[in-house]
C-alpha positions as CSV (number, residue, x, y, z in Angstrom):
1,M,111.5,38.6,41.7
2,K,112.1,41.7,39.4
3,V,110.9,44.0,42.3
4,V,113.3,42.3,44.7
5,K,116.2,42.8,42.3
6,L,115.3,46.4,41.8
7,I,115.2,47.1,45.5
8,I,118.6,45.5,45.9
9,L,120.0,47.6,43.1
10,V,118.6,50.8,44.6
11,L,120.0,50.0,48.0
12,I,123.4,49.2,46.6
13,S,123.4,52.4,44.5
14,F,122.4,54.8,47.2
15,T,124.7,53.2,49.7
16,A,127.4,54.0,47.1
17,G,126.3,57.6,47.1
18,A,123.7,58.8,44.5
19,Q,124.7,62.4,44.9
20,N,128.1,61.7,43.4
21,V,126.9,60.1,40.2
22,E,126.6,61.8,36.8
23,L,124.0,60.9,34.2
24,V,125.6,60.2,30.8
25,I,124.0,60.0,27.3
26,S,126.6,59.7,24.6
27,T,125.4,62.1,21.8
28,G,126.8,64.4,19.2
29,L,129.5,64.0,16.6
30,V,132.3,62.1,18.3
31,Y,135.1,63.2,16.0
32,S,138.5,61.4,16.5
33,Q,141.8,62.8,15.3
34,N,143.8,61.2,18.1
35,S,143.2,58.1,20.2
36,V,145.1,56.2,22.8
37,F,144.5,53.2,25.2
38,S,145.4,53.5,28.9
39,N,148.4,51.6,30.1
40,T,146.2,48.8,31.6
41,G,143.9,48.7,28.5
42,K,140.9,49.5,30.6
43,F,140.2,52.9,29.1
44,L,140.3,54.5,25.6
45,A,140.6,58.2,25.1
46,N,139.9,60.0,21.8
47,G,139.1,63.4,20.5
48,A,139.8,66.3,18.3
49,M,140.6,70.0,18.6
50,R,139.5,70.9,22.2
51,N,137.3,68.0,23.0
52,I,138.3,64.8,24.8
53,Y,136.2,61.6,25.3
54,I,137.0,58.9,27.8
55,W,135.5,55.4,27.2
56,D,135.3,52.1,29.0
57,V,136.9,49.5,26.7
58,K,134.8,46.5,27.5
59,T,131.4,48.1,27.4
60,G,132.1,51.0,24.9
61,R,130.3,53.4,27.3
62,E,131.4,57.0,27.8
63,I,132.9,57.8,31.1
64,R,133.2,61.5,30.6
65,R,133.8,64.2,28.0
66,V,135.9,67.3,28.6
67,Q,136.4,70.5,26.6
68,F,139.9,71.0,28.0
69,T,140.3,74.7,27.0
70,D,138.5,77.7,25.7
71,N,141.6,79.1,24.1
72,D,141.2,78.7,20.3
73,S,145.0,78.7,19.8
74,H,145.4,75.6,22.0
75,Q,144.8,72.8,19.6
76,M,145.5,69.2,20.5
77,D,148.6,67.6,19.0
78,S,148.8,64.3,20.9
79,I,147.3,62.6,24.0
80,W,148.6,60.0,26.4
81,F,147.8,58.5,29.9
82,S,150.0,59.1,32.9
83,P,151.8,56.0,34.2
84,D,149.2,55.4,36.9
85,D,146.3,56.0,34.5
86,K,144.8,58.6,36.8
87,K,145.2,61.4,34.3
88,L,145.1,62.0,30.6
89,V,147.7,64.4,29.2
90,V,147.1,66.6,26.2
91,G,150.0,67.9,24.2
92,L,149.5,71.0,22.2
93,M,150.5,72.1,18.7
94,F,153.4,74.6,18.5
95,N,153.6,74.8,22.3
96,N,155.3,72.9,25.1
97,D,152.4,73.4,27.6
98,Q,150.2,70.5,28.6
99,Y,146.7,70.0,29.9
100,H,146.2,67.3,32.6
101,I,142.7,65.9,32.9
102,D,141.7,63.9,36.0
103,L,139.9,60.8,34.9
104,K,137.7,60.6,38.0
105,T,136.6,64.2,38.3
106,G,137.2,65.7,34.8
107,K,139.2,68.5,36.4
108,V,141.5,70.2,34.0
109,D,144.9,71.8,34.9
110,L,147.2,73.7,32.6
111,V,150.8,72.8,33.1
112,T,153.0,75.5,31.6
113,S,156.5,74.9,30.3
114,T,159.5,77.1,30.6
115,I,161.2,75.4,27.7
116,P,160.8,77.5,24.5
117,Y,159.1,75.8,21.6
118,R,161.4,75.0,18.7
119,H,160.3,73.2,15.7
120,T,163.6,71.5,14.9
121,F,162.6,67.9,14.7
122,P,160.9,66.1,11.7
123,F,157.1,66.5,12.1
124,K,155.4,63.1,12.7
125,K,152.0,62.9,11.1
126,S,149.2,61.4,13.1
127,R,147.4,58.2,11.9
128,F,144.3,60.3,11.2
129,V,146.3,62.6,8.9
130,L,148.0,59.7,7.1
131,A,144.5,58.2,6.5
132,N,143.3,61.5,5.2
133,E,146.2,61.8,2.8
134,H,145.8,58.1,1.7
135,M,142.1,58.6,0.9
136,A,142.9,61.7,-1.2
137,S,145.7,59.9,-3.1
138,S,145.4,57.7,-6.2
139,S,147.0,54.7,-4.4
140,K,144.9,51.5,-4.1
141,E,147.2,49.8,-1.7
142,D,146.2,49.1,1.9
143,L,147.3,51.6,4.5
144,V,149.0,49.4,7.2
145,Y,149.4,50.0,10.9
146,Q,151.3,47.5,13.0
147,S,150.8,46.5,16.6
148,P,153.6,47.2,19.2
149,N,154.5,43.4,19.3
150,K,154.6,43.3,15.4
151,Q,152.2,40.3,15.4
152,H,149.0,42.1,14.3
153,E,148.0,44.6,11.7
154,L,145.1,47.0,11.1
155,R,144.7,47.7,7.4
156,L,142.6,50.4,6.0
157,R,141.4,49.2,2.6
158,K,139.9,51.4,0.0
159,V,136.5,50.1,-1.3
160,K,134.2,51.7,-3.8
161,N,131.6,54.0,-2.3
162,P,128.3,52.8,-3.9
163,F,126.4,55.9,-2.9
164,D,128.8,58.5,-4.6
165,K,128.0,59.5,-8.1
166,S,129.5,63.0,-8.0
167,G,133.1,61.9,-7.7
168,A,133.4,63.9,-4.4
169,M,133.8,60.8,-2.2
170,P,134.5,57.9,-4.5
171,Y,136.0,55.6,-1.9
172,N,135.5,54.5,1.7
173,F,137.8,52.6,4.1
174,V,137.0,49.2,5.4
175,S,139.0,47.9,8.5
176,V,140.9,44.7,8.1
177,V,142.5,42.9,11.0
178,K,145.4,40.7,10.0
179,S,147.5,38.3,12.1
180,G,150.1,36.3,10.1
181,D,148.2,34.7,7.2
182,R,144.8,35.2,8.9
183,E,142.8,38.2,7.7
184,S,139.4,39.3,8.8
185,V,137.5,42.1,7.0
186,Q,135.3,43.9,9.6
187,N,131.8,44.9,8.9
188,D,132.4,48.7,9.0
189,T,133.1,51.4,6.5
190,S,134.2,55.0,7.0
191,Y,135.5,57.9,5.0
192,L,138.1,58.9,7.5
193,T,139.2,57.1,10.7
194,D,141.7,57.1,13.5
195,V,143.6,54.0,14.5
196,S,145.4,53.0,17.8
197,F,146.7,49.8,19.6
198,S,146.8,49.1,23.2
199,K,150.3,48.9,24.7
200,D,150.1,45.1,25.1
201,S,148.8,44.7,21.5
202,K,145.6,43.1,22.8
203,Y,143.2,45.7,21.5
204,I,142.7,47.7,18.3
205,F,140.6,50.8,17.9
206,S,139.3,51.8,14.5
207,N,136.1,53.5,13.2
208,Q,134.4,53.8,16.6
209,R,135.0,50.0,17.3
210,I,137.4,48.2,19.6
211,Y,138.6,44.8,18.4
212,N,140.5,41.9,20.0
213,A,143.7,41.7,18.0
214,Q,144.1,37.9,18.7
215,T,140.5,36.7,17.9
216,H,139.6,39.5,15.5
217,R,136.3,39.8,17.2
218,M,134.7,43.1,18.1
219,V,135.0,43.8,21.9
220,S,132.7,46.8,21.9
221,K,131.3,49.6,19.7
222,L,131.3,53.1,21.2
223,K,127.7,53.6,22.4
224,T,126.8,56.9,20.8
225,A,123.4,58.0,19.7
226,A,122.9,58.6,16.0
227,Y,123.8,62.2,15.1
228,T,120.8,64.5,15.1
229,P,120.2,66.5,11.9
230,L,120.1,70.3,12.1
231,G,116.8,72.2,12.5
232,I,115.3,73.9,15.5
233,S,112.3,76.2,16.1
234,F,109.2,76.6,18.3
235,L,105.6,75.8,17.3
236,P,104.2,79.2,16.2
237,G,102.9,81.2,19.1
238,T,104.0,78.7,21.8
239,H,107.0,77.7,24.0
240,I,106.9,74.2,22.5
241,P,110.3,73.2,21.0
242,V,110.6,71.6,17.6
243,T,113.7,69.8,16.4
244,A,114.8,67.7,13.4
245,A,115.3,64.0,14.2
246,Q,116.0,60.8,12.3
247,D,113.3,60.5,9.6
248,N,111.0,63.0,11.2
249,I,110.4,66.3,12.9
250,R,109.9,66.0,16.7
251,I,107.4,68.3,18.5
252,W,108.4,68.3,22.2
253,D,104.9,68.9,23.7
254,F,105.7,66.7,26.7
255,P,104.1,64.3,27.6
256,K,102.3,64.3,24.2
257,I,105.4,64.3,22.2
258,R,104.6,63.7,18.5
259,T,106.4,63.6,15.2
260,I,105.9,64.6,11.6
261,P,107.3,61.8,9.4
262,T,109.6,62.9,6.6
263,K,110.7,59.5,5.3
264,G,114.4,60.3,5.1
265,S,117.2,61.8,7.1
266,G,118.5,65.3,6.6
267,S,118.5,68.9,7.8
268,V,115.4,71.0,8.3
269,T,115.2,74.7,7.7
270,F,112.3,76.8,9.0
271,S,110.6,79.7,7.2
272,P,110.0,83.1,8.7
273,G,107.8,82.8,11.8
274,Y,108.4,79.0,11.9
275,T,105.1,78.5,10.0
276,H,106.6,76.1,7.5
277,A,109.8,74.1,7.0
278,I,111.8,72.5,4.3
279,A,113.3,69.1,5.0
280,D,116.4,68.5,2.8
281,L,116.5,64.7,2.3
282,Y,118.9,62.6,0.2
283,D,117.7,59.6,-1.9
284,R,120.7,57.3,-2.3
285,K,119.1,55.3,-5.1
286,S,118.5,58.2,-7.5
287,N,121.4,60.3,-6.0
288,S,119.0,63.2,-5.8
289,K,117.5,65.6,-3.3
290,K,114.1,64.9,-2.0
291,I,112.6,68.1,-0.7
292,V,109.7,68.0,1.7
293,R,107.6,71.1,2.5
294,I,105.9,70.9,6.0
295,D,103.0,73.0,7.3
296,M,103.9,73.4,11.0
297,K,100.5,74.8,12.0
298,N,98.8,71.7,10.8
299,E,101.8,69.5,11.5
300,M,101.8,67.7,8.1
301,V,103.8,67.3,4.9
302,V,102.1,69.4,2.1
303,N,104.5,69.1,-0.8
304,R,107.3,66.8,-2.1
305,A,109.7,67.8,-4.8
306,E,112.8,66.4,-6.4
307,V,115.8,68.6,-7.3
308,P,118.3,67.1,-9.7
309,M,121.6,68.1,-8.0
310,K,124.5,65.8,-9.1
311,N,126.9,67.0,-6.4
312,I,127.1,67.8,-2.7
313,S,124.5,70.5,-2.0
314,Y,123.1,72.3,1.1
315,I,120.0,74.4,1.7
316,T,121.1,77.9,2.9
317,S,117.9,79.8,3.3
318,V,114.1,79.4,3.0
319,G,111.6,82.0,1.8
320,K,108.1,82.9,3.1
321,D,105.9,79.9,3.8
322,A,108.8,77.7,2.4
323,E,107.5,78.2,-1.1
324,S,111.0,78.7,-2.3
325,F,114.5,78.1,-1.0
326,C,118.2,78.6,-1.8
327,M,120.8,75.9,-2.1
328,T,124.5,75.8,-2.9
329,D,125.9,73.0,-5.0
330,Q,129.6,72.1,-4.7
331,R,131.6,70.0,-7.0
332,S,135.1,68.5,-6.4
333,N,137.6,68.1,-9.2
334,K,138.0,64.4,-9.9
335,N,141.7,64.8,-10.3
336,D,142.1,66.9,-7.1
337,M,139.5,66.5,-4.4
338,Y,140.6,69.7,-2.7
339,T,139.7,71.8,-5.7
340,I,136.0,72.8,-5.3
341,S,133.7,74.9,-7.5
342,F,130.4,76.4,-6.2
343,K,127.0,77.3,-7.7
344,G,124.0,78.8,-5.9
345,V,120.4,78.1,-7.0
346,Q,117.0,79.3,-6.0
347,V,114.3,76.6,-6.2
348,D,110.5,77.0,-6.5
349,V,109.1,74.2,-4.3
350,L,105.6,74.3,-5.7
351,K,106.8,73.9,-9.3
352,S,109.7,71.7,-8.3
353,K,112.2,73.5,-10.5
354,I,115.3,75.7,-10.4
355,I,114.3,79.3,-11.2
356,R,117.7,81.1,-10.7
357,E,121.4,80.3,-10.7
358,F,124.3,82.2,-9.3
359,K,127.9,81.3,-10.2
360,N,130.7,81.1,-7.6
361,A,128.2,81.3,-4.7
362,S,129.4,79.2,-1.7
363,N,126.5,80.7,0.3
364,L,123.3,82.1,-1.2
365,L,120.6,83.8,0.9
366,Q,117.2,85.0,-0.3
367,T,115.9,87.9,1.7
368,A,112.5,89.3,2.7
369,D,112.7,91.4,-0.5
370,P,112.2,88.8,-3.3
371,D,114.4,90.9,-5.6
372,L,117.5,90.9,-3.2
373,F,120.0,88.1,-2.6
374,I,123.2,87.9,-0.5
375,V,125.9,86.2,-2.5
376,D,129.1,84.9,-0.8
377,S,132.1,83.6,-2.6
378,V,134.0,81.7,0.1
379,G,134.2,84.9,2.2
380,L,136.3,86.7,-0.4
381,N,133.5,88.7,-1.9
382,I,130.2,89.2,-0.1
383,H,127.6,91.4,-1.8
384,V,123.9,92.1,-2.3
385,Q,122.7,91.1,-5.8
386,S,119.3,91.6,-7.5
387,A,117.2,88.7,-8.9
388,S,118.3,89.9,-12.4
389,K,121.9,89.4,-11.1
390,D,122.7,93.0,-11.1
391,F,125.3,94.1,-8.5
392,V,123.6,96.2,-5.7
393,R,126.3,96.8,-3.1
394,E,129.1,95.3,-1.2
395,F,128.2,93.7,2.1
396,P,129.2,96.1,4.8
397,E,132.5,95.5,6.5
398,A,133.5,93.0,3.8
399,D,136.4,95.0,2.5
400,G,139.6,96.5,3.7
401,G,141.8,94.6,6.1
402,N,138.8,92.9,7.8
403,Y,137.8,89.4,6.9
404,A,134.0,89.0,7.0
405,Y,132.8,85.5,7.7
406,S,129.9,84.0,5.7
407,P,126.7,85.7,7.0
408,K,123.4,84.2,8.2
409,L,119.9,85.6,8.0
410,S,117.6,86.5,10.8
411,N,114.5,84.3,10.8
412,D,112.4,87.2,9.4
413,L,115.0,87.6,6.6
414,L,115.3,91.3,7.3
415,F,118.9,91.3,8.8
416,G,122.2,89.9,7.7
417,L,124.0,88.5,10.8
418,G,127.6,87.7,11.0
419,W,131.0,88.7,12.3
420,S,134.3,90.1,11.0
421,M,137.8,89.5,12.2
422,H,140.1,92.6,12.6
423,L,143.7,91.8,12.3
424,P,146.2,93.1,14.8
425,D,146.9,96.9,14.4
426,T,150.2,98.6,14.9
427,V,149.2,100.1,18.3
428,T,147.5,97.4,20.3
429,K,148.9,94.5,18.3
430,K,145.8,92.5,19.1
431,S,143.1,91.1,16.9
432,Y,139.4,91.3,17.8
433,I,136.0,90.2,16.6
434,E,133.2,92.5,15.6
435,L,129.7,91.1,15.9
436,N,127.4,92.8,13.3
437,A,123.8,93.0,12.0
438,W,123.0,94.7,8.8
439,D,119.6,96.0,7.5
440,I,119.5,94.2,4.1
441,Q,117.2,96.7,2.4
442,S,119.1,99.8,3.3
443,G,122.6,98.4,3.9
444,E,122.8,100.2,7.2
445,L,124.9,98.6,10.0
446,R,122.3,98.3,12.8
447,F,124.3,96.4,15.4
448,R,128.1,96.6,16.1
449,K,129.7,95.0,19.1
450,I,133.4,94.5,19.7
451,I,134.1,91.3,21.5
452,D,137.0,89.0,22.5
453,D,138.7,87.0,19.8
454,Q,136.7,83.9,19.2
455,V,135.0,81.9,16.4
456,L,131.3,82.6,16.2
457,T,129.1,79.8,14.6
458,A,125.4,80.7,15.3
459,F,123.3,83.9,15.2
460,Q,119.7,84.9,15.7
461,I,117.5,88.0,16.4
462,S,114.3,87.8,18.4
463,A,111.0,88.4,16.6
464,D,110.6,91.9,18.1
465,H,114.2,92.8,17.3
466,S,115.0,93.4,21.0
467,M,117.7,90.7,21.4
468,Y,120.6,89.4,19.4
469,A,122.0,86.0,20.3
470,C,125.2,84.4,19.1
471,G,127.1,81.1,19.9
472,N,130.7,80.0,19.4
473,T,132.9,77.0,19.0
474,R,133.5,76.8,22.8
475,G,129.8,76.0,23.4
476,A,129.0,79.4,24.8
477,I,126.0,81.6,24.0
478,F,125.7,85.4,24.4
479,I,122.5,87.4,24.3
480,Y,122.8,91.2,23.8
481,D,120.3,94.0,23.9
482,F,119.9,94.8,20.2
483,K,119.6,98.6,20.7
484,T,122.2,99.2,23.4
485,G,124.6,96.2,23.0
486,E,124.4,95.4,26.7
487,L,125.1,91.7,27.6
488,L,121.8,90.3,28.9
489,H,122.7,86.6,29.3
490,E,125.7,84.3,29.0
491,F,125.3,80.5,28.9
492,D,128.1,78.0,28.7
493,K,126.4,74.6,29.1
494,H,127.2,73.1,25.7
495,N,130.3,71.0,25.2
496,S,131.0,71.8,21.6
497,N,130.2,74.2,18.7
498,V,126.8,76.0,19.0
499,L,125.2,75.4,15.6
500,E,121.8,77.1,15.7
501,L,119.7,79.4,17.8
502,A,115.9,80.1,17.8
503,F,113.7,82.4,19.9
504,S,110.1,81.8,20.8
505,D,107.6,84.4,19.3
506,D,107.4,86.3,22.6
507,G,111.1,86.2,23.3
508,K,110.7,84.4,26.6
509,R,112.4,81.1,25.5
510,M,115.3,80.2,23.4
511,L,116.4,76.9,21.9
512,S,120.0,76.1,21.0
513,A,121.6,73.2,19.0
514,S,125.1,72.0,19.4
515,L,127.6,69.7,17.8
516,D,127.5,67.8,21.2
517,G,124.1,66.4,20.1
518,S,121.9,68.2,22.6
519,R,119.2,70.8,22.0
520,K,118.8,73.0,25.1
521,L,115.8,75.0,26.1
522,W,116.5,78.3,27.9
523,N,114.2,80.4,30.1
524,L,115.1,84.0,29.2
525,E,113.0,85.4,32.1
526,T,115.1,83.6,34.7
527,G,118.3,83.2,32.6
528,E,118.5,79.5,33.3
529,E,118.6,76.2,31.4
530,V,115.3,74.4,31.4
531,V,116.1,71.0,29.9
532,S,118.2,69.2,27.3
533,L,116.3,67.5,24.5
534,I,118.1,64.5,23.1
535,S,116.9,62.6,20.1
536,I,118.1,58.9,20.0
537,G,117.2,57.5,16.7
538,K,113.9,57.6,14.9
539,N,111.5,56.8,17.7
540,D,113.4,57.3,20.9
541,Y,114.5,60.3,23.0
542,A,115.4,61.6,26.4
543,I,114.6,64.9,28.2
544,V,117.1,65.8,31.0
545,T,117.2,68.7,33.5
546,P,120.4,70.3,34.6
547,D,120.1,68.5,37.9
548,Q,119.9,65.1,36.1
549,Y,116.1,64.4,36.4
550,Y,115.0,62.8,33.2
551,Y,112.4,61.0,31.2
552,A,113.4,58.6,28.4
553,T,111.6,56.2,26.1
554,K,112.3,52.5,26.5
555,G,114.5,52.3,23.4
556,A,116.7,55.1,24.8
557,H,117.6,53.2,28.0
558,E,120.5,51.4,26.4
559,K,122.2,54.7,25.6
560,I,121.8,55.9,29.2
561,H,124.1,55.1,32.2
562,F,125.5,56.7,35.3
563,V,129.1,57.3,36.2
564,R,130.8,57.9,39.5
565,G,134.5,58.5,39.1
566,T,135.4,55.9,36.4
567,E,132.8,53.4,37.6
568,I,129.8,52.8,35.3
569,F,126.3,51.9,36.6
570,P,123.3,50.9,34.4
571,F,120.5,53.4,34.4
572,A,118.2,51.1,36.4
573,Q,120.3,51.6,39.5
574,F,119.4,55.2,39.9
575,D,116.2,55.3,37.9
576,L,114.0,55.4,41.0
577,K,115.5,58.7,42.0
578,Y,116.0,60.5,38.7
579,N,113.3,59.2,36.4
580,R,110.8,62.0,37.2
581,P,108.4,63.0,34.4
582,D,106.5,65.2,36.8
583,I,109.6,67.4,37.3
584,I,110.2,67.4,33.5
585,L,106.7,68.6,32.9
586,E,106.9,71.2,35.6
587,R,110.2,72.6,34.3
588,M,109.0,72.8,30.7
589,M,105.8,74.7,31.5
590,A,104.3,73.7,28.2
591,S,100.6,73.1,27.3
592,N,100.1,70.1,29.6
593,E,100.6,71.5,33.1
594,D,97.4,69.9,34.3
595,M,99.2,66.5,34.1
596,I,101.9,67.3,36.7
597,R,99.9,66.1,39.7
598,P,98.9,62.7,38.1
599,F,102.6,62.1,37.2
600,Y,103.7,63.0,40.8
601,L,101.1,60.7,42.4
602,A,102.2,57.9,40.1
603,Y,105.8,58.4,41.3
604,Q,104.7,58.3,44.9
605,K,102.8,55.1,44.2
606,R,105.9,53.5,42.7
607,L,108.0,54.6,45.8
608,K,105.5,53.1,48.1
609,R,105.3,49.8,46.2
610,L,109.1,49.5,46.6
611,G,109.2,50.6,50.2
612,F,110.9,53.9,49.8
613,T,110.2,57.6,50.4
614,E,111.7,60.6,48.7
615,S,113.7,61.5,51.8
616,M,115.3,58.1,51.8
617,L,116.6,58.6,48.3
618,D,118.1,61.9,49.3
């Protein structure tokens, strides 16, 4: 009976047109500063800055996501649906222009206005901004939003955050749906949230959930995969990608994918040459950092340490063999959460203790020379400092009229990588960006490239110092020849900020991580994307090619679906065509190429059992 049902599904699907469907896996940080229901209440749109997400209300499944502009000055102010619900309109801050997004195709059109912008009306704060201000205030009252028909309320109620002992985030919001005297406290908490009502007052959206205003029951929860922690590399001497995942480090040696358990969620930072790693985990019970040192060659945890940090802290750099690392500790003023003080520390992992402290360090980087550190005080003062805390030199290009953004280190810890913004001059009246690389030991500026105005977020140099890669907030990646500055590759497949970049030892592959939740493997010999690696929780994952062929674990299936226009299809309807582990293995060209043919024969056997051929599916 199951086989008969599958055959019917496949026939229906391909009669509908398989070539027009898009595979969708909702991943990444779905950040909502604005949200709105469609006029019919069938769709929900939300987003922030330049990213828009369209959702099906009843299922909570993503229909599509769109980065509507690559212009950093075009920031979203408000969003609304056209009267016929065929388009979503994005209004801009300090501008009368609009972006129109076609719901079925995702096509974006800029509609310019001839009316000059004049800020003459009282500024209306968004619900997200109001929630942010209320969280920062001393008020203990509910923040109340009323439905259009005045019969229902969504209340954001402050509750004590049981996991905060630093005073940085003392409260969370819980959503409360209220109708007359009836009140229902929903089982969700959030630090910040956006709220919206459907026009007919039937639905309420809050904290990634959609509620029925009349019954107070949840209609759907946006089906997004858990956010993947930071941390990417390759197994030393191979093209096998390695990424941080929930409670483990995942080694993508398909089909023999394996994990190194870390027993906690947090970011992973790799040592020079990717030989070792530090997993930065947080223990809520003791409010302390649990540091795990991993030997990547033997694929095992070799040390555990606890660092008594009372405030919010982040690992900023890792030394040779991950025997030491640097971390910044930031503390909020209890009377003013926007006033923050910083401290940088160096930690000896083997001895499990702090060995050096640097005041006013918002970013602290230990270099290949154990006596030299880069100290950054919120970008206002960036300098090289010795272990004895003696001033060595200003960081190049960090003075004058240029603003140097917080630098990163190359994986071998020899170069400082970053960018500086040059303000408009009196002649061209244009600002521009300068991409730089500095030799830390000598202070010499080794790479300088003037590029278009943009915000850069990720940097890396290949092991042989022949290539320099950078990524930006638009999801684009640029790879330059380190000696000549020539542009070698440009990739634009990510939908949000590029966060990390890593080269394989031989420089033939590159891995990128983005805020969109994907980790992409690139073939630098061909200049093409190989696959997207998507972690979905602790045990599940999916691997997807640019042409939508995929392999996914059983637990990942509920996060996968197909979309045609605004119609949603369960993954099973197109699984017969696109579930192709043989193609995944062939594209990844990893250590298990001898298994391609067995996987292909297994696929042919499956087709034959169901009465199909590959040509029929095409």
